[in-house]
NUKOLSE-286505 format. One record per residue: z, x, y of N, C-alpha, C, CB in turn; residue in three letters. Coordinates in steps of 0.1 Angstrom, whole numbers, padded with zeros to 4 digits, always signed. Glycine has a CB too. Example, Ala and Ser with C-alpha at 12.3 -4.5 7.8 and 13.67 -1.06 7.14 Angstrom:
2
+0078+0132-0057+0078+0123-0045+0078+0132-0033+0090+0113-0045ALA +0071+0128-0022+0071+0137-0011+0079+0129+0000+0057+0141-0006SER 
// end
This chain:
263
-0040+0124-0225-0042+0109-0213-0028+0105-0215-0054+0093-0218UNK -0024+0103-0199-0012+0093-0199-0019+0082-0207-0006+0089-0182UNK -0013+0075-0210-0016+0062-0217-0004+0050-0205-0010+0064-0238UNK -0015+0045-0199-0012+0032-0188-0014+0018-0186-0015+0033-0180UNK -0001+0013-0185-0006-0002-0183-0006-0009-0176-0003-0009-0187UNK -0014-0012-0166-0022-0021-0151-0015-0035-0155-0044-0023-0150UNK -0005-0040-0149+0000-0051-0146-0002-0058-0132+0010-0050-0149UNK -0018-0064-0134-0018-0071-0119-0035-0058-0115+0005-0067-0106UNK -0044-0063-0113-0061-0057-0112-0065-0066-0099-0074-0063-0129UNK -0056-0068-0083-0060-0070-0075-0067-0061-0068-0054-0074-0071UNK -0064-0059-0050-0072-0052-0039-0063-0040-0047-0072-0057-0021UNK -0047-0038-0042-0044-0025-0049-0043-0021-0061-0035-0022-0047UNK -0041-0029-0070-0038-0024-0085-0056-0017-0087-0032-0040-0099UNK -0064-0020-0082-0077-0024-0086-0077-0007-0079-0088-0040-0078UNK -0078-0005-0072-0079+0001-0062-0075+0017-0063-0070-0007-0054UNK -0058+0019-0069-0054+0029-0075-0058+0030-0091-0040+0028-0073UNK -0062+0020-0098-0072+0019-0110-0087+0032-0106-0079-0002-0109UNK -0090+0023-0095-0101+0033-0097-0101+0055-0091-0114+0023-0087UNK -0091+0055-0088-0083+0069-0081-0080+0073-0095-0068+0066-0069UNK -0068+0068-0106-0068+0076-0118-0082+0080-0122-0060+0069-0129UNK -0092+0071-0125-0104+0068-0133-0113+0081-0121-0110+0048-0134UNK -0109+0086-0115-0118+0094-0106-0110+0111-0110-0117+0088-0087UNK -0098+0108-0111-0093+0119-0117-0090+0126-0129-0086+0118-0113UNK -0105+0118-0139-0099+0121-0153-0093+0114-0158-0093+0130-0154UNK -0086+0105-0154-0079+0098-0164-0087+0090-0172-0070+0090-0158UNK -0081+0092-0185-0094+0083-0200-0097+0071-0197-0087+0079-0218UNK -0106+0067-0197-0103+0050-0196-0100+0041-0206-0114+0044-0191UNK -0099+0049-0221-0096+0043-0233-0077+0043-0234-0105+0052-0246UNK -0075+0049-0224-0062+0050-0225-0051+0043-0216-0060+0063-0223UNK -0061+0033-0211-0058+0024-0198-0059+0008-0202-0070+0028-0186UNK -0049+0002-0205-0047-0018-0207-0044-0023-0190-0029-0024-0221UNK -0051-0032-0188-0048-0038-0178-0046-0052-0181-0058-0037-0168UNK -0034-0058-0181-0030-0074-0175-0038-0082-0165-0019-0074-0168UNK -0048-0085-0164-0050-0101-0155-0053-0109-0156-0055-0104-0148UNK -0051-0120-0153-0055-0136-0156-0064-0142-0149-0045-0145-0154UNK -0068-0134-0137-0084-0141-0128-0089-0132-0138-0090-0137-0107UNK -0098-0146-0142-0116-0145-0147-0126-0136-0141-0123-0157-0144UNK -0127-0134-0127-0130-0135-0117-0129-0114-0115-0120-0146-0109UNK -0115-0108-0119-0118-0095-0120-0121-0088-0122-0116-0092-0120UNK -0132-0080-0127-0133-0070-0131-0126-0058-0130-0141-0069-0128UNK -0125-0047-0144-0119-0034-0146-0136-0022-0147-0106-0034-0163UNK -0135-0012-0148-0142+0006-0147-0147-0004-0163-0128+0027-0147UNK -0159+0006-0169-0164-0001-0179-0153+0010-0188-0184-0001-0181UNK -0148+0009-0202-0142+0017-0203-0125+0013-0211-0144+0023-0189UNK -0126+0008-0194-0105+0000-0194-0106-0010-0200-0095-0007-0179UNK -0095-0016-0206-0096-0032-0218-0086-0038-0205-0084-0032-0242UNK -0089-0055-0211-0084-0056-0200-0076-0072-0208-0096-0056-0184UNK -0063-0077-0208-0062-0088-0212-0056-0101-0203-0056-0085-0223UNK -0059-0108-0206-0056-0116-0196-0040-0127-0197-0070-0124-0194UNK -0026-0120-0206-0019-0119-0203-0015-0107-0215-0014-0131-0200UNK +0004-0107-0213+0007-0098-0216+0012-0099-0233+0015-0093-0207UNK +0012-0109-0237+0019-0113-0247-0001-0110-0259+0028-0133-0242UNK -0011-0113-0255-0021-0102-0254-0024-0088-0261-0020-0100-0245UNK -0018-0081-0260-0018-0068-0259-0014-0066-0276-0008-0062-0247UNK -0023-0054-0279-0021-0052-0295-0010-0039-0297-0037-0048-0303UNK +0000-0045-0309+0015-0042-0309+0013-0027-0305+0026-0046-0324UNK +0003-0023-0316+0004-0007-0319-0003-0003-0300-0010+0001-0337UNK -0007-0005-0289-0003+0000-0279+0009+0003-0275-0007-0005-0272UNK +0018+0015-0271+0028+0021-0263+0025+0031-0248+0033+0029-0273UNK +0029+0023-0238+0019+0023-0228+0031+0033-0224+0014+0009-0219UNK +0030+0049-0219+0037+0056-0212+0040+0055-0200+0034+0065-0213UNK +0032+0041-0194+0039+0037-0182+0034+0026-0177+0039+0046-0173UNK +0042+0013-0173+0038+0003-0172+0034+0007-0153+0049-0009-0179UNK +0028+0001-0146+0025-0002-0132+0024-0015-0130+0014+0003-0127UNK +0035-0016-0128+0030-0032-0117+0031-0035-0098+0042-0045-0123UNK +0014-0043-0107+0009-0044-0093+0007-0062-0091-0006-0034-0091UNK +0013-0069-0090+0012-0086-0089+0023-0085-0077+0017-0097-0106UNK +0019-0097-0073+0029-0105-0063+0044-0105-0064+0025-0121-0063UNK +0049-0103-0053+0064-0108-0055+0072-0117-0063+0068-0112-0045UNK +0061-0127-0055+0069-0146-0061+0060-0149-0074+0064-0164-0045UNK +0051-0134-0079+0045-0134-0093+0057-0126-0107+0030-0124-0089UNK +0064-0126-0099+0072-0112-0110+0077-0112-0123+0085-0107-0105UNK +0086-0120-0122+0095-0127-0128+0081-0134-0138+0107-0137-0116UNK +0074-0143-0138+0062-0143-0146+0057-0131-0154+0052-0147-0138UNK +0053-0124-0148+0050-0104-0152+0061-0101-0162+0054-0090-0136UNK +0073-0101-0157+0082-0091-0161+0087-0101-0176+0096-0088-0147UNK +0083-0113-0179+0090-0113-0193+0090-0108-0207+0091-0122-0195UNK +0072-0108-0205+0068-0105-0220+0062-0084-0221+0051-0121-0225UNK +0074-0079-0214+0077-0063-0206+0090-0065-0213+0079-0061-0185UNK +0101-0067-0219+0108-0063-0216+0108-0059-0233+0117-0070-0207UNK +0098-0061-0237+0099-0054-0253+0099-0037-0250+0084-0059-0265UNK +0090-0036-0237+0089-0022-0235+0110-0011-0232+0075-0023-0217UNK +0105-0005-0236+0122+0002-0233+0118+0016-0227+0134+0005-0249UNK +0108+0023-0238+0106+0036-0234+0099+0041-0223+0101+0041-0242UNK +0092+0034-0219+0083+0034-0211+0083+0043-0196+0082+0020-0209UNK +0081+0049-0183+0086+0048-0168+0077+0036-0166+0083+0062-0157UNK +0084+0029-0154+0080+0018-0150+0077+0018-0135+0089+0008-0154UNK +0070+0016-0130+0064+0020-0112+0059+0011-0107+0053+0029-0109UNK +0072+0001-0094+0064-0015-0092+0057-0005-0076+0079-0035-0088UNK +0048-0018-0074+0044-0012-0057+0040-0029-0053+0025+0003-0055UNK +0051-0039-0054+0055-0048-0053+0062-0049-0040+0061-0050-0064UNK +0058-0056-0031+0073-0058-0020+0086-0059-0021+0073-0067-0014UNK +0095-0060-0013+0100-0067-0021+0116-0070-0029+0094-0063-0027UNK +0112-0069-0043+0117-0063-0053+0119-0048-0060+0111-0070-0059UNK +0135-0050-0058+0146-0035-0055+0147-0031-0076+0170-0042-0044UNK +0150-0023-0072+0154-0009-0085+0163-0019-0086+0159+0010-0083UNK +0170-0030-0084+0185-0036-0088+0180-0043-0097+0195-0044-0077UNK +0164-0053-0093+0157-0070-0095+0154-0061-0110+0137-0078-0081UNK +0145-0051-0110+0138-0047-0123+0147-0042-0134+0129-0036-0121UNK +0159-0036-0132+0169-0032-0140+0176-0045-0143+0178-0020-0133UNK +0180-0053-0137+0183-0073-0143+0174-0079-0151+0182-0087-0131UNK +0160-0072-0146+0153-0083-0157+0141-0076-0170+0143-0095-0147UNK +0145-0062-0170+0143-0052-0181+0151-0048-0188+0138-0042-0178UNK +0165-0048-0184+0172-0038-0186+0176-0019-0184+0170-0041-0195UNK +0178-0013-0194+0185+0001-0184+0171+0008-0188+0204+0011-0192UNK +0162+0005-0178+0149+0019-0177+0149+0023-0166+0134+0018-0179UNK +0136+0028-0169+0140+0042-0157+0123+0035-0150+0141+0066-0166UNK +0130+0034-0135+0123+0024-0128+0123+0029-0117+0128+0010-0128UNK +0107+0032-0111+0103+0037-0093+0095+0029-0087+0096+0051-0089UNK +0100+0027-0079+0096+0012-0068+0086+0022-0054+0117+0000-0060UNK +0078+0018-0051+0070+0023-0041+0059+0014-0034+0064+0035-0046UNK +0056+0020-0025+0051+0011-0009+0034+0016-0006+0064+0019+0008UNK +0024+0010-0017+0016+0022-0010+0008+0012+0003+0003+0031-0024UNK -0003+0014+0007-0011+0007+0024-0024+0007+0017-0011+0018+0042UNK -0032-0010+0017-0049-0011+0018-0057+0005+0015-0053-0017+0035UNK -0056+0013+0025-0061+0028+0022-0066+0029+0010-0052+0039+0022UNK -0056+0031+0003-0056+0032-0009-0070+0031-0009-0048+0024-0018UNK -0081+0021-0010-0089+0016-0016-0104+0029-0010-0088-0002-0013UNK -0101+0037+0000-0108+0050+0003-0101+0063-0001-0109+0051+0017UNK -0087+0063-0007-0085+0074-0009-0074+0080+0004-0099+0079-0009UNK -0073+0070+0014-0064+0073+0026-0053+0064+0026-0071+0072+0039UNK -0045+0062+0013-0037+0055+0018-0021+0063+0013-0040+0040+0012UNK -0010+0055+0020+0003+0064+0023+0008+0060+0009+0015+0059+0037UNK +0021+0064+0001+0029+0053-0008+0041+0066-0004+0023+0048-0029UNK +0054+0050+0002+0068+0061-0003+0075+0052-0011+0081+0066+0011UNK +0083+0063-0019+0087+0052-0036+0102+0059-0033+0076+0057-0058UNK +0111+0058-0044+0127+0057-0049+0123+0059-0063+0135+0041-0047UNK +0132+0066-0064+0132+0063-0081+0148+0057-0085+0127+0082-0091UNK +0154+0052-0094+0165+0050-0102+0175+0063-0108+0160+0044-0113UNK +0181+0063-0107+0189+0073-0113+0188+0081-0134+0203+0064-0109UNK +0174+0063-0139+0172+0065-0158+0161+0080-0151+0159+0046-0171UNK +0153+0074-0138+0141+0084-0139+0144+0101-0142+0133+0083-0124UNK +0133+0102-0154+0140+0119-0153+0124+0127-0144+0144+0128-0175UNK +0126+0141-0145+0123+0152-0136+0105+0148-0137+0129+0169-0142UNK +0102+0144-0153+0085+0141-0162+0086+0128-0157+0083+0142-0181UNK +0095+0116-0156+0091+0103-0151+0085+0103-0133+0107+0092-0154UNK +0088+0110-0126+0091+0115-0111+0076+0120-0109+0103+0128-0108UNK +0074+0127-0117+0059+0141-0116+0048+0132-0119+0058+0157-0130UNK +0049+0121-0133+0041+0111-0131+0036+0097-0121+0042+0109-0140UNK +0048+0091-0118+0043+0080-0106+0038+0092-0094+0059+0067-0099UNK +0047+0104-0095+0043+0106-0075+0023+0113-0082+0059+0127-0061UNK +0019+0117-0095+0007+0117-0101-0003+0106-0100+0010+0120-0113UNK +0003+0098-0098-0003+0080-0103-0006+0081-0087+0012+0062-0111UNK +0004+0079-0082+0004+0078-0062-0005+0084-0059+0017+0086-0051UNK -0007+0094-0058-0016+0106-0054-0026+0104-0054-0016+0117-0060UNK -0029+0101-0061-0043+0093-0065-0053+0089-0054-0040+0079-0073UNK -0043+0080-0046-0053+0073-0034-0047+0077-0023-0055+0056-0034UNK -0035+0089-0024-0036+0090-0010-0020+0102-0008-0037+0071-0002UNK -0017+0100-0001-0005+0114+0003+0007+0106-0003-0002+0119+0025UNK +0022+0105-0009+0033+0101-0013+0045+0113-0007+0031+0098-0029UNK +0055+0109-0001+0068+0107+0001+0075+0099-0005+0070+0104+0009UNK +0089+0107-0012+0098+0103-0018+0110+0100-0008+0099+0112-0027UNK +0119+0089-0011+0129+0083-0002+0143+0089-0016+0125+0062+0002UNK +0158+0091-0007+0164+0085-0020+0172+0074-0015+0172+0096-0030UNK +0171+0066+0001+0175+0057+0011+0168+0041+0006+0169+0064+0026UNK +0167+0035-0006+0160+0023-0006+0161+0010+0000+0159+0021-0016UNK +0164+0014+0011+0164+0004+0024+0161+0009+0028+0172-0002+0031UNK +0151+0016+0028+0141+0025+0038+0126+0017+0038+0140+0044+0033UNK +0125+0016+0024+0118+0003+0023+0111-0005+0024+0120-0001+0024UNK +0121-0016+0033+0122-0026+0035+0108-0020+0053+0142-0033+0035UNK +0117-0014+0056+0108-0010+0073+0095+0005+0067+0126-0001+0091UNK +0097+0002+0056+0082+0010+0053+0072+0005+0049+0082+0019+0044UNK +0076-0006+0042+0066-0019+0042+0061-0024+0052+0072-0030+0037UNK +0073-0024+0064+0064-0035+0077+0055-0021+0086+0079-0047+0094UNK +0057-0009+0085+0048-0002+0090+0037+0006+0087+0053+0002+0094UNK +0035+0008+0072+0026+0010+0067+0021+0005+0057+0025+0018+0066UNK +0024-0002+0050+0020-0015+0039+0016-0025+0050+0035-0023+0027UNK +0019-0029+0059+0018-0038+0071+0007-0037+0078+0026-0036+0080UNK +0011-0022+0082+0001-0016+0090-0016-0015+0094+0003-0007+0087UNK -0016-0019+0079-0034-0013+0083-0038-0033+0090-0049-0006+0059UNK -0032-0043+0085-0032-0052+0094-0033-0051+0111-0022-0057+0089UNK -0025-0048+0110-0019-0044+0125-0034-0040+0134-0005-0028+0124UNK -0039-0028+0128-0052-0023+0129-0063-0031+0133-0054-0018+0119UNK -0062-0041+0121-0078-0047+0121-0078-0058+0133-0083-0056+0105UNK -0063-0057+0137-0062-0070+0148-0069-0065+0160-0044-0075+0152UNK -0066-0051+0159-0070-0046+0169-0079-0044+0176-0068-0041+0170UNK -0083-0043+0163-0101-0041+0166-0110-0059+0168-0109-0030+0146UNK -0105-0067+0166-0111-0082+0171-0101-0082+0187-0105-0100+0157UNK -0091-0076+0191-0085-0080+0196-0092-0076+0208-0074-0077+0194UNK -0096-0061+0206-0104-0056+0214-0120-0060+0214-0101-0042+0212UNK -0131-0064+0207-0141-0070+0208-0140-0081+0212-0146-0070+0199UNK -0129-0091+0213-0127-0098+0217-0121-0099+0235-0122-0100+0208UNK -0118-0095+0237-0121-0091+0251-0130-0081+0262-0112-0087+0253UNK -0140-0076+0248-0149-0071+0255-0161-0077+0257-0151-0061+0252UNK -0162-0092+0246-0170-0107+0250-0172-0108+0261-0164-0121+0247UNK -0150-0114+0259-0150-0121+0274-0153-0115+0288-0136-0125+0277UNK -0154-0103+0292-0162-0096+0296-0179-0095+0301-0158-0091+0290UNK -0185-0098+0292-0198-0106+0295-0206-0091+0282-0204-0107+0319UNK -0201-0087+0276-0208-0084+0263-0210-0087+0252-0206-0077+0260UNK -0221-0086+0243-0230-0094+0236-0216-0094+0223-0248-0088+0232UNK -0211-0105+0217-0205-0102+0210-0205-0093+0199-0205-0107+0209UNK -0218-0096+0193-0223-0085+0185-0219-0068+0189-0239-0087+0184UNK -0225-0063+0197-0223-0050+0205-0210-0047+0208-0230-0049+0217UNK -0200-0054+0213-0182-0059+0219-0178-0053+0203-0176-0083+0224UNK -0179-0058+0192-0174-0060+0171-0181-0043+0174-0189-0079+0153UNK -0194-0043+0177-0195-0029+0170-0191-0019+0178-0208-0025+0166UNK -0191-0017+0192-0177-0013+0198-0160-0008+0196-0176-0021+0202UNK -0157-0022+0194-0142-0021+0189-0146-0010+0177-0133-0038+0182UNK -0151-0015+0168-0151-0010+0155-0149+0010+0150-0166-0016+0149UNK -0162+0012+0158-0167+0025+0159-0151+0034+0169-0185+0023+0170UNK -0145+0025+0174-0139+0031+0186-0120+0036+0179-0140+0016+0203UNK -0125+0027+0172-0108+0025+0161-0111+0029+0147-0101+0005+0160UNK -0126+0035+0144-0125+0044+0127-0130+0056+0142-0142+0039+0106UNK -0131+0060+0142-0134+0069+0154-0120+0075+0158-0142+0061+0168UNK -0112+0069+0167-0100+0077+0170-0091+0077+0156-0091+0071+0183UNK -0090+0075+0149-0088+0078+0136-0085+0088+0126-0094+0075+0133UNK -0105+0091+0131-0103+0102+0122-0105+0112+0130-0111+0103+0109UNK -0102+0110+0144-0103+0127+0152-0083+0126+0153-0115+0127+0176UNK -0073+0118+0150-0063+0125+0143-0057+0125+0133-0056+0126+0146UNK -0067+0116+0125-0067+0123+0108-0067+0142+0109-0087+0117+0097UNK -0080+0144+0115-0077+0159+0115-0077+0171+0126-0085+0163+0108UNK -0071+0161+0134-0066+0166+0145-0049+0174+0144-0068+0154+0154UNK -0044+0188+0148-0033+0191+0143-0019+0184+0154-0035+0207+0142UNK -0032+0177+0169-0023+0175+0181-0014+0163+0176-0031+0171+0195UNK -0004+0158+0185+0004+0152+0183-0003+0139+0191+0017+0157+0186UNK +0002+0126+0186-0005+0115+0193-0007+0110+0206-0001+0107+0190UNK +0006+0115+0208+0006+0113+0230-0006+0122+0235+0025+0122+0241UNK -0004+0132+0225-0014+0145+0234-0028+0142+0233-0014+0161+0227UNK -0032+0136+0220-0047+0134+0220-0048+0117+0231-0054+0132+0200UNK -0038+0109+0230-0036+0099+0243-0041+0105+0259-0019+0097+0243UNK -0030+0113+0260-0034+0120+0278-0047+0129+0275-0020+0133+0286UNK -0050+0130+0268-0064+0134+0269-0073+0127+0269-0067+0141+0261UNK -0075+0120+0269-0086+0106+0269-0082+0102+0287-0081+0089+0254UNK -0071+0101+0293-0063+0096+0303-0066+0108+0315-0046+0093+0297UNK -0077+0103+0324-0077+0109+0337-0066+0102+0349-0091+0107+0341UNK -0058+0111+0357-0052+0107+0371-0058+0092+0375-0057+0118+0384UNK -0051+0080+0374-0059+0076+0385-0072+0067+0380-0062+0089+0393UNK -0078+0069+0364-0086+0062+0357-0085+0053+0352-0089+0066+0351UNK -0098+0054+0351-0100+0038+0346-0091+0036+0328-0122+0034+0344UNK -0088+0048+0324-0079+0041+0310-0064+0042+0313-0082+0050+0295UNK -0065+0052+0327-0051+0052+0332-0043+0031+0336-0054+0065+0350UNK -0054+0029+0338-0050+0013+0346-0051+0001+0332-0066+0008+0362UNK -0054+0005+0322-0051+0001+0311-0041+0003+0310-0057+0005+0301UNK -0035+0012+0306-0023+0017+0304-0011+0013+0309-0023+0026+0306UNK -0015+0016+0323-0001+0009+0329+0002-0006+0321-0002+0006+0348UNK -0008-0010+0319-0005-0030+0313-0002-0027+0298-0024-0045+0315UNK -0007-0016+0289+0000-0014+0277+0014-0010+0273-0006-0007+0272UNK +0017+0004+0285+0032+0007+0285+0037+0000+0297+0035+0023+0286UNK +0039-0014+0298+0047-0017+0306+0061-0027+0296+0038-0025+0319UNK +0068-0030+0308+0081-0028+0302+0079-0042+0287+0096-0030+0317UNK +0070-0053+0292+0069-0063+0280+0052-0061+0281+0077-0081+0283UNK +0048-0046+0271+0037-0045+0270+0039-0037+0251+0031-0037+0283UNK +0030-0030+0247+0028-0030+0237+0031-0025+0225+0023-0031+0237UNK +0043-0016+0234+0057-0008+0225+0067-0019+0220+0067+0003+0236UNK +0072-0031+0225+0080-0037+0223+0076-0051+0216+0084-0037+0234UNK +0063-0053+0217+0054-0066+0210+0054-0057+0194+0034-0069+0220UNK +0047-0046+0189+0047-0035+0178+0060-0038+0174+0044-0019+0182UNK +0070-0038+0180+0087-0029+0172+0091-0045+0168+0105-0017+0189UNK +0088-0056+0176+0092-0070+0173+0087-0072+0161+0088-0080+0182UNK +0068-0074+0159+0061-0072+0148+0068-0071+0133+0054-0061+0151UNK +0072-0053+0137+0077-0039+0127+0087-0053+0118+0089-0020+0138UNK +0096-0052+0129+0110-0054+0129+0108-0072+0120+0118-0052+0148UNK +0100-0080+0123+0097-0093+0117+0092-0090+0102+0085-0100+0125UNK +0082-0078+0101+0079-0080+0084+0089-0070+0075+0061-0075+0080UNK +0099-0064+0083+0111-0054+0075+0120-0068+0073+0121-0038+0088UNK +0119-0081+0083+0133-0091+0078+0126-0098+0061+0137-0108+0093UNK +0113-0101+0066+0108-0109+0056+0108-0100+0041+0092-0114+0060UNK +0106-0084+0041+0107-0078+0031+0116-0081+0019+0109-0070+0036UNK +0129-0081+0033+0145-0082+0026+0142-0098+0021+0162-0080+0040UNK +0140-0107+0028+0146-0118+0021+0136-0121+0009+0148-0132+0030UNK +0122-0111+0007+0117-0110-0005+0127-0106-0021+0108-0100-0001UNK +0133-0097-0018+0145-0093-0021+0149-0103-0027+0153-0088-0013UNK +0154-0117-0021+0164-0126-0026+0179-0126-0024+0162-0125-0037UNK 
// end
């Protein structure tokens, strides 16, 4: 089994941990660094509040960094004693160069997963520095694949856009559910029914898209009758000032913020 050190066990770190264990990772070979007292870990996984509390005998094969970018400096300071393991970061904005400055000449993979990892339906995009071996790449790929799809890029700058699109994307979908429910209630539906309809519509459409081999545009056309109700709505959403330019501005703002986090 792989010896894993997970630094940070919040929503994303916890989702990944559960995915590893579901795939057969031995709990006894995983240590978690998590200062939050309320954070719980699965049975058999050992947790400490700070990295300095880790036993000297524990030598991780991979260190997974799952803390907020703003907390990364503090998290890395006690990890400089580890020179041999593979490092895998899932923090937005923090670049490979940043980790090399903080940790020295180490093998680092930077990845951006997203929240559907919590149900095994996430997607991650990863990039490696030149010190990552083929074995290290496979190790990171396997850990990321435990919670969804994995793609790799050789262009680290693309991760800012990945963060803005898929990393932040689930929040856009949840907002759409809220907006649909509010629109239905404004037109007279009971709020509870409007929320139920909006939620079922988005989750059902997502599942249909997941299972279908057709392009999203084709699926959209399948719902749209000429001059029908959906057509009337799409005239608004596809207007020059409609959904497409709004989404483009939102994704661009998120990508810009990702670049700012890099410093």
